[in-house]
N, C-alpha and C positions, 0 to 999 in steps of 0.2 A: 630713606629716612622717614620715620613715622611723623604724622602731623603733630603740632603742639597740643591740639585739643583732641582728646580721646572720647569716643562715644561707645557705650556698652549697654546692651539690652538685658533686662531681667524680667522674668515672668513671675507673677504673683500667684503662688500656689496656695491651696487652702491651709496648709500647715504653717504658713507665716502670717496668717490673719488672726485677729482677735474676734471677739463675739460680734463686732460691728461689721465684719466681713471685709475689713481693710487691713493693709499692712501696718505694722506697729512702728513706732519711732525706733526701737532697737533694730528692727529688720531693715528699715531704710538706712540706718547707720551702718549696718553690715554691708549693704550695697555700696556705700561710700568707701569702705575699706577694700572691698573687692575691686571696685573700679580703679582706685588708687594703686592697688597691687598690680593689676594687669597693665595699666598705663605705664607704671615705672618699669615693669619687666620688659615690655616691648621696646622700651627706649634705652635699656641697658643699665638701669640703676635700681632694679627690683631686688627682692630679698636674696635670691640665689646669686645675682650678679655681685652684690656687695659683701656677701658672706665671706668671700675669699680675702677681703680686707679687714675681716673681724669687726664689721660694722653692721648695725641694724637701724631701721627707721622706727621711731617711737612717736606716737601721736601725743602732742602736748596740749592742744586746745581744739575745740570744735564748737561751731555755732551753726545751727540749722533752723531755717524758717520754712514752714509749709503752709500753703493756703488750703490744701486738702491732701489726703493720703490715697495712694492707688488701691483699687479694689481687687477682690478675688478674680482670678483668671484674666487680668489685664497685663499688658506689657508696660514696663517702665524703662525709659531710656535715661541713662545717667551720663552726662558729659562732665569731663574733668580736665583741668589744666593747671600748670604751675604759674602762679601769679608773681612770685618773687623768690629770690634766694638771698639770704643774708649770711653772716658769718656762722651762726649756729642753728639757723632755722630755715625751712622752706615753707612758703605759704601756697596752699593748694585750694582751688575752688571747685565747686560742683553745681550743676544745674539739673533739675529733674523735669522730665517731659513726659506727659501722659500719652495714652493711645490716640488722642485727638490732636497730637502735636502741640499741646498747650503746656506752657511752663507752670508747674504747680509748686515749685520750691527751689531754694538755693541753699548751699552750705559753704562755709569757709573753715579751713583747717590750718593748723600750724604743726609742723613735724620737726623733730630733732633727729640728727644722726648721732648715735652713741657707740662708743667702743664697747663691745660685748663683754670684755673681761673687766675693764675698769669702771664701766657704766658712766663714763664721763663723756660730755659732748665732743664731737669732732668738728674741726674747722672746715666747713663744707666747701667754700671756694678753693681752698688749698687741696683738699682731698679729691674733689670732683669738679674742676673748673668747667667741664663740658656741660654741666647742668644749666649754665647761663644760656645755652643755645635753645633750651626748651621753655624759656619764659615767654608767656603769651601776654602781650601788652594791649591788644586790641579788644579782647573779650572781657566784659565787665561783670563783676559780681556785686549786686546792689546791697548785700548785707553789710552793715557797718562793721568796722574793725572790732574785734572782741574786747569788751570792756572788762575791768576788774570785777570779780565776784567776791563780795565781802564774806567774812566768816559769820556764822550764826551766833547772834548775841543772846537771844532768848530761846527757850525751848518750847516748841509747840507739840512735837511728837518725835519719837525715836524708834528705830528698828535695828536689831543687831543680826549679824550672820558671820559665819566663818568661811574663809576662802577655801574652796575644795577643788578637786581634780578638774571638774568641768568649767571652772573659772579661769584656768591657766592656759596661756597661748604658747605659740612656738618660741617666743623669747623668754619663756619660763617665769613670766609675771602675769598678773591678772589682765585678762582680755579687756580692751577698751570698751567694748559693747556690754560686757557683763556688769560694769559699773552702772550703765544706763538701765539695764534690766532691774537691778535692785533699787535704783532711784525711783523709777515709775511705780514700783511695787509699794512705795510708801503712801500712795494715794488710794482712796476708797474706790470701789468699782463704780459707784454712782456718778462720780465726776466724769468718767469715760462715757457714760450714757448720755450726758448732757453737753459735753465739750470735747475739744481735741487739743493736743499740744501744738500750739502755733509756733512757738519759739523755744528752742532748747540750747543752752550754752553749758559747756563743761570745760574745766581746766584741771589737768592732771598734775598733781604736785609731788607725788612720791609713788613708788611701786608697791602694789599689793602682792604678797607672795603666799604660797600654800601654807595653810594653818593660821594665817593672821585672823584675829578676831576684830571685826570692824563694826562700827555703829554709825547709823545715819541719823542726823539731826535735821528736822525740817522746820522752817519758819516762814510764815506768810508775810509778804511785803505789802500786798494789796489783795483785792478779791480774787484776781486771776494770776498773781505772780508769787512764786515761792523760791526760796533758797534752800538747797539741801547740801549739808556739809557731811562728807564721809570721813570718819576719823578712825585712826588706829591708836587707841589710848588718847592722848591729848593732841596728837599730830593729825592735821588735816592731810589726807592723801588725794582727795579731789573735792572740788566744789562745783555746784551746778545751779543754773537758774532755769526755771520753767515758767512760761507764760501760756495760759490757756485761752481759748477763744470759743 
């Protein structure tokens, strides 16, 4: 039986770095998805394991806090564990450790299990009661529980795009990280020269599909805090909060 906490190493290649020579928020978020995928697969509840039940995991919420980002040619260790299992969601946490064995960030995620055909949530304890065996109660994630992200009331700026082939994932909807890539692109390059994204929160409200025409609305809350509302027409399909440092 695999341990409850999984540990996975990633190397920071040049092609995942931005002009500062460090891995970006979407890249670190990709590491989150990869670590979660491997951890679940090794323990028997990964994508291929649950496909036979016509079920898929879908990321519902994510919160990540970084004190710094890993640099080019460094190794980053990502630890992950299941914090809790409720009727319709699992809560999974992550810890990021740099080459010097120092913790540089944490993340907290919420996942839903959905029926692939109906797109409705599955009652997880009934479907997979064995998931309770992998809950880790000793290891703590210091990030606060994900708070509600309000809708954008005023308009500071907006950016539109259409969902294309490269945005679509294996579940045939918009990849979770693609939302993030478009969100960070709403900011001017100069802010990345002076600051870094210390905290990022996102809640996925609806699925983006091929051909959808989306628009991102950005509003400042304070000097370093912004809310970005991604909409399809009048419907919000995801909302995010960014805090710079």
